[in-house]
BALOBA-1460 file (C-alpha; in Angstrom, 3 decimals):
// residues 146
<rec num="1" residu="m" x="0.000" y="0.000" z="0.000"/>
<rec num="2" residu="a" x="1.417" y="3.369" z="-0.988"/>
<rec num="3" residu="h" x="1.771" y="6.053" z="1.618"/>
<rec num="4" residu="q" x="0.514" y="9.534" z="0.850"/>
<rec num="5" residu="t" x="2.305" y="12.592" z="2.040"/>
<rec num="6" residu="q" x="0.334" y="15.508" z="3.409"/>
<rec num="7" residu="g" x="0.429" y="17.345" z="0.051"/>
<rec num="8" residu="e" x="-0.749" y="14.275" z="-1.879"/>
<rec num="9" residu="e" x="-3.992" y="13.714" z="-0.003"/>
<rec num="10" residu="t" x="-6.950" y="13.333" z="-2.260"/>
<rec num="11" residu="s" x="-10.346" y="14.761" z="-1.504"/>
<rec num="12" residu="a" x="-13.693" y="13.662" z="-2.799"/>
<rec num="13" residu="p" x="-14.996" y="15.700" z="-5.703"/>
<rec num="14" residu="k" x="-17.411" y="18.414" z="-4.651"/>
<rec num="15" residu="s" x="-21.092" y="17.822" z="-5.235"/>
<rec num="16" residu="l" x="-23.008" y="20.028" z="-7.646"/>
<rec num="17" residu="y" x="-24.712" y="21.496" z="-4.569"/>
<rec num="18" residu="e" x="-21.323" y="22.570" z="-3.185"/>
<rec num="19" residu="r" x="-20.090" y="23.851" z="-6.550"/>
<rec num="20" residu="l" x="-23.230" y="25.977" z="-6.871"/>
<rec num="21" residu="g" x="-22.519" y="27.569" z="-3.482"/>
<rec num="22" residu="g" x="-25.010" y="25.773" z="-1.258"/>
<rec num="23" residu="v" x="-28.517" y="26.643" z="-0.181"/>
<rec num="24" residu="y" x="-28.197" y="30.440" z="-0.142"/>
<rec num="25" residu="a" x="-26.801" y="30.686" z="-3.664"/>
<rec num="26" residu="i" x="-29.332" y="28.159" z="-4.967"/>
<rec num="27" residu="a" x="-32.182" y="30.029" z="-3.228"/>
<rec num="28" residu="a" x="-31.154" y="33.316" z="-4.879"/>
<rec num="29" residu="v" x="-31.131" y="31.705" z="-8.324"/>
<rec num="30" residu="m" x="-34.443" y="29.918" z="-7.747"/>
<rec num="31" residu="d" x="-36.025" y="33.161" z="-6.515"/>
<rec num="32" residu="d" x="-35.197" y="34.820" z="-9.841"/>
<rec num="33" residu="f" x="-36.127" y="31.739" z="-11.858"/>
<rec num="34" residu="i" x="-39.563" y="31.317" z="-10.300"/>
<rec num="35" residu="n" x="-40.288" y="35.018" z="-10.843"/>
<rec num="36" residu="r" x="-39.424" y="34.543" z="-14.527"/>
<rec num="37" residu="v" x="-41.594" y="31.449" z="-14.879"/>
<rec num="38" residu="m" x="-44.598" y="32.748" z="-12.952"/>
<rec num="39" residu="d" x="-44.571" y="36.079" z="-14.818"/>
<rec num="40" residu="n" x="-43.911" y="34.700" z="-18.304"/>
<rec num="41" residu="p" x="-46.890" y="35.580" z="-20.538"/>
<rec num="42" residu="r" x="-46.049" y="32.734" z="-22.934"/>
<rec num="43" residu="l" x="-46.369" y="30.196" z="-20.122"/>
<rec num="44" residu="n" x="-49.426" y="31.907" z="-18.640"/>
<rec num="45" residu="a" x="-51.133" y="31.735" z="-22.046"/>
<rec num="46" residu="n" x="-51.957" y="28.169" z="-21.005"/>
<rec num="47" residu="p" x="-55.025" y="28.853" z="-18.804"/>
<rec num="48" residu="k" x="-54.314" y="25.855" z="-16.578"/>
<rec num="49" residu="v" x="-50.746" y="27.048" z="-15.915"/>
<rec num="50" residu="d" x="-51.964" y="30.609" z="-15.358"/>
<rec num="51" residu="e" x="-54.523" y="29.404" z="-12.825"/>
<rec num="52" residu="a" x="-51.906" y="27.319" z="-11.018"/>
<rec num="53" residu="h" x="-49.483" y="30.255" z="-10.914"/>
<rec num="54" residu="h" x="-52.143" y="32.374" z="-9.221"/>
<rec num="55" residu="r" x="-53.414" y="29.656" z="-6.892"/>
<rec num="56" residu="v" x="-50.153" y="28.830" z="-5.129"/>
<rec num="57" residu="s" x="-48.122" y="31.027" z="-2.824"/>
<rec num="58" residu="r" x="-45.112" y="32.354" z="-4.724"/>
<rec num="59" residu="a" x="-42.986" y="32.131" z="-1.575"/>
<rec num="60" residu="g" x="-44.072" y="28.539" z="-0.946"/>
<rec num="61" residu="f" x="-43.412" y="27.596" z="-4.567"/>
<rec num="62" residu="k" x="-39.916" y="29.105" z="-4.364"/>
<rec num="63" residu="y" x="-39.287" y="27.199" z="-1.139"/>
<rec num="64" residu="l" x="-40.268" y="23.844" z="-2.636"/>
<rec num="65" residu="v" x="-38.272" y="24.398" z="-5.841"/>
<rec num="66" residu="t" x="-35.217" y="25.453" z="-3.819"/>
<rec num="67" residu="e" x="-35.624" y="22.411" z="-1.578"/>
<rec num="68" residu="m" x="-35.894" y="20.126" z="-4.611"/>
<rec num="69" residu="v" x="-32.866" y="21.626" z="-6.399"/>
<rec num="70" residu="c" x="-30.771" y="21.389" z="-3.231"/>
<rec num="71" residu="w" x="-31.778" y="17.748" z="-2.784"/>
<rec num="72" residu="a" x="-31.262" y="16.857" z="-6.465"/>
<rec num="73" residu="t" x="-27.789" y="18.437" z="-6.558"/>
<rec num="74" residu="g" x="-26.501" y="16.547" z="-3.525"/>
<rec num="75" residu="g" x="-27.390" y="18.866" z="-0.672"/>
<rec num="76" residu="p" x="-28.626" y="17.710" z="2.736"/>
<rec num="77" residu="q" x="-32.197" y="18.899" z="2.135"/>
<rec num="78" residu="q" x="-35.030" y="16.443" z="1.589"/>
<rec num="79" residu="y" x="-37.673" y="17.328" z="-0.997"/>
<rec num="80" residu="t" x="-41.083" y="17.336" z="0.666"/>
<rec num="81" residu="g" x="-43.298" y="18.326" z="-2.276"/>
<rec num="82" residu="r" x="-45.392" y="16.238" z="-4.613"/>
<rec num="83" residu="s" x="-43.903" y="14.282" z="-7.506"/>
<rec num="84" residu="m" x="-43.324" y="16.129" z="-10.766"/>
<rec num="85" residu="r" x="-46.025" y="14.034" z="-12.409"/>
<rec num="86" residu="d" x="-48.596" y="14.713" z="-9.691"/>
<rec num="87" residu="s" x="-47.757" y="18.430" z="-9.747"/>
<rec num="88" residu="h" x="-48.016" y="18.868" z="-13.527"/>
<rec num="89" residu="v" x="-50.183" y="16.175" z="-15.136"/>
<rec num="90" residu="h" x="-53.346" y="18.304" z="-15.002"/>
<rec num="91" residu="l" x="-51.668" y="21.385" z="-16.555"/>
<rec num="92" residu="d" x="-51.497" y="20.072" z="-20.163"/>
<rec num="93" residu="i" x="-47.994" y="21.478" z="-20.673"/>
<rec num="94" residu="t" x="-46.852" y="21.317" z="-24.288"/>
<rec num="95" residu="e" x="-43.403" y="20.862" z="-25.808"/>
<rec num="96" residu="e" x="-43.433" y="24.534" z="-26.821"/>
<rec num="97" residu="e" x="-44.195" y="25.595" z="-23.251"/>
<rec num="98" residu="w" x="-41.418" y="23.310" z="-22.009"/>
<rec num="99" residu="q" x="-38.962" y="25.040" z="-24.355"/>
<rec num="100" residu="v" x="-40.065" y="28.469" z="-23.071"/>
<rec num="101" residu="f" x="-39.567" y="27.205" z="-19.496"/>
<rec num="102" residu="m" x="-36.094" y="25.907" z="-20.373"/>
<rec num="103" residu="g" x="-35.278" y="29.256" z="-21.999"/>
<rec num="104" residu="d" x="-36.168" y="30.974" z="-18.726"/>
<rec num="105" residu="l" x="-33.898" y="28.536" z="-16.881"/>
<rec num="106" residu="r" x="-30.960" y="29.186" z="-19.215"/>
<rec num="107" residu="a" x="-31.469" y="32.971" z="-19.015"/>
<rec num="108" residu="c" x="-31.528" y="32.772" z="-15.231"/>
<rec num="109" residu="l" x="-28.377" y="30.649" z="-15.043"/>
<rec num="110" residu="d" x="-26.636" y="33.070" z="-17.418"/>
<rec num="111" residu="h" x="-27.802" y="36.049" z="-15.332"/>
<rec num="112" residu="f" x="-26.110" y="34.533" z="-12.276"/>
<rec num="113" residu="a" x="-23.000" y="33.554" z="-14.287"/>
<rec num="114" residu="v" x="-23.337" y="29.876" z="-13.417"/>
<rec num="115" residu="p" x="-20.352" y="28.184" z="-15.102"/>
<rec num="116" residu="p" x="-21.070" y="26.129" z="-18.253"/>
<rec num="117" residu="a" x="-20.254" y="22.746" z="-16.670"/>
<rec num="118" residu="e" x="-22.656" y="23.329" z="-13.782"/>
<rec num="119" residu="q" x="-25.287" y="24.721" z="-16.163"/>
<rec num="120" residu="g" x="-25.061" y="21.510" z="-18.164"/>
<rec num="121" residu="e" x="-25.593" y="19.404" z="-15.048"/>
<rec num="122" residu="i" x="-28.578" y="21.493" z="-13.908"/>
<rec num="123" residu="i" x="-30.153" y="21.374" z="-17.361"/>
<rec num="124" residu="a" x="-29.682" y="17.594" z="-17.478"/>
<rec num="125" residu="l" x="-31.387" y="17.247" z="-14.079"/>
<rec num="126" residu="v" x="-34.332" y="19.364" z="-15.201"/>
<rec num="127" residu="e" x="-34.565" y="17.584" z="-18.575"/>
<rec num="128" residu="s" x="-34.783" y="14.274" z="-16.696"/>
<rec num="129" residu="t" x="-38.180" y="15.412" z="-15.361"/>
<rec num="130" residu="k" x="-39.637" y="16.303" z="-18.771"/>
<rec num="131" residu="g" x="-41.463" y="12.994" z="-19.242"/>
<rec num="132" residu="d" x="-43.422" y="13.641" z="-16.039"/>
<rec num="133" residu="i" x="-44.285" y="17.239" z="-16.946"/>
<rec num="134" residu="v" x="-44.892" y="17.543" z="-20.689"/>
<rec num="135" residu="l" x="-48.068" y="16.187" z="-22.249"/>
<rec num="136" residu="p" x="-47.197" y="13.383" z="-24.686"/>
<rec num="137" residu="t" x="-47.932" y="13.957" z="-28.354"/>
<rec num="138" residu="s" x="-49.154" y="11.520" z="-30.975"/>
<rec num="139" residu="p" x="-46.217" y="10.468" z="-33.178"/>
<rec num="140" residu="l" x="-48.409" y="10.376" z="-36.297"/>
<rec num="141" residu="l" x="-50.191" y="13.675" z="-36.063"/>
<rec num="142" residu="g" x="-48.100" y="15.695" z="-33.629"/>
<rec num="143" residu="a" x="-51.293" y="16.138" z="-31.648"/>
<rec num="144" residu="r" x="-51.785" y="15.800" z="-27.936"/>
<rec num="145" residu="s" x="-52.562" y="12.330" z="-26.726"/>
<rec num="146" residu="p" x="-55.768" y="11.852" z="-24.732"/>
């Protein structure tokens, strides 16, 4: 077994949560992001989304999204909200609306100068939820499935 000198010690790679700056940095970014999403007229053009945006407490929504992002990026928080499917299935979110949402996310991450590598990891995490959020379309007609 090789011996390591003090200068050769290896440390575990930092989690995405740590690289993003922890809960306070994540909360600041999510605060801006949720404002963008909840105020976006293109997203609120969907009457079901608009109604949901006005039914929930903005502060509570920001809390749950911050909690979820902290948990998903390796932080000590535990997400206590509903599943993505349960939270979105009734909203009839389309692919176009998803792309608008993702555009808001990218603009927010750019605004806070989140480095490209971390942006890629965050975007991948969010994209992994798409199947639970976006209404499926018919492959033949490009129409919404029942």
